[in-house]
C-alpha positions as CSV (number, residue, x, y, z in Angstrom):
1,M,10.4,-16.2,-12.6
2,N,11.4,-17.2,-8.9
3,K,8.9,-16.4,-6.7
4,R,11.7,-16.2,-4.2
5,I,12.6,-12.3,-4.9
6,T,9.5,-9.5,-4.3
7,I,9.6,-5.9,-4.7
8,N,7.7,-3.7,-2.4
9,G,7.6,0.2,-2.2
10,D,7.5,0.0,1.3
11,V,10.4,-2.3,1.9
12,R,14.2,-1.6,1.3
13,F,12.6,1.5,-0.3
14,G,11.9,-0.6,-3.2
15,K,14.4,-2.5,-4.2
16,P,14.4,-6.6,-4.9
17,T,14.7,-8.3,-1.7
18,I,14.1,-12.2,-0.8
19,R,10.9,-12.6,0.2
20,G,9.6,-12.9,3.9
21,T,12.8,-11.0,4.7
22,R,14.8,-7.2,4.5
23,I,17.4,-8.8,2.6
24,A,18.1,-7.0,-0.7
25,V,19.2,-8.9,-3.7
26,A,22.2,-6.4,-3.9
27,D,23.4,-7.4,-0.5
28,I,23.5,-10.7,-1.6
29,L,25.7,-9.5,-4.3
30,N,28.1,-7.3,-2.8
31,L,28.9,-10.8,-0.4
32,I,29.5,-12.3,-3.4
33,R,31.7,-9.6,-4.7
34,A,33.7,-9.0,-1.2
35,G,34.9,-13.3,-1.2
36,Y,31.9,-15.1,0.3
37,A,31.4,-18.7,-0.9
38,L,27.8,-19.4,-1.9
39,D,27.3,-22.0,0.7
40,E,28.9,-19.2,3.5
41,I,26.1,-16.3,2.8
42,P,23.5,-17.6,4.5
43,G,25.2,-17.5,7.8
44,Q,25.3,-14.5,7.4
45,Y,21.6,-13.6,7.4
46,E,19.5,-15.5,9.7
47,G,16.5,-16.9,7.9
48,I,17.8,-17.2,4.2
49,T,18.9,-20.3,2.8
50,K,20.9,-21.3,-0.1
51,E,17.7,-21.6,-2.6
52,D,17.6,-18.0,-1.8
53,V,21.1,-16.8,-2.5
54,D,20.4,-18.9,-5.9
55,A,17.3,-17.1,-6.5
56,A,18.9,-13.6,-6.0
57,I,22.0,-14.7,-8.6
58,E,19.3,-15.5,-10.9
59,F,17.3,-12.3,-10.4
60,A,20.2,-10.0,-10.9
61,S,21.4,-12.4,-13.8
62,G,17.7,-11.6,-15.3
63,V,17.4,-8.0,-14.9
64,L,21.0,-8.3,-17.1
65,E,19.1,-9.7,-19.9
66,S,15.8,-8.8,-19.9
67,P,14.9,-6.2,-17.2
68,A,12.0,-5.1,-18.4
69,Q,10.5,-8.1,-18.3
70,I,11.6,-9.5,-15.0
71,L,11.2,-6.6,-13.1
72,A,7.6,-6.3,-14.6
73,R,6.6,-9.9,-13.4
74,V,8.2,-9.2,-9.7
75,A,6.4,-6.5,-9.8
76,H,3.0,-7.7,-10.2
77,A,3.3,-11.1,-8.6
């Protein structure tokens, strides 16, 4: 599991976020949906990298494939 994504009930109401930020995985996915290229997204949020964007996509994909396993691993990281 990628260590770049965390879930903390005190940050963004427990939404999965990029570690050390308040940027939710959903924020990244919304930019992709809006038409941003992957390499443009780090420029939209201070402090994130292309690797963080990749981690957000990987996390979202994993949740769709096996939600219980992914969420359990992140919640205990």
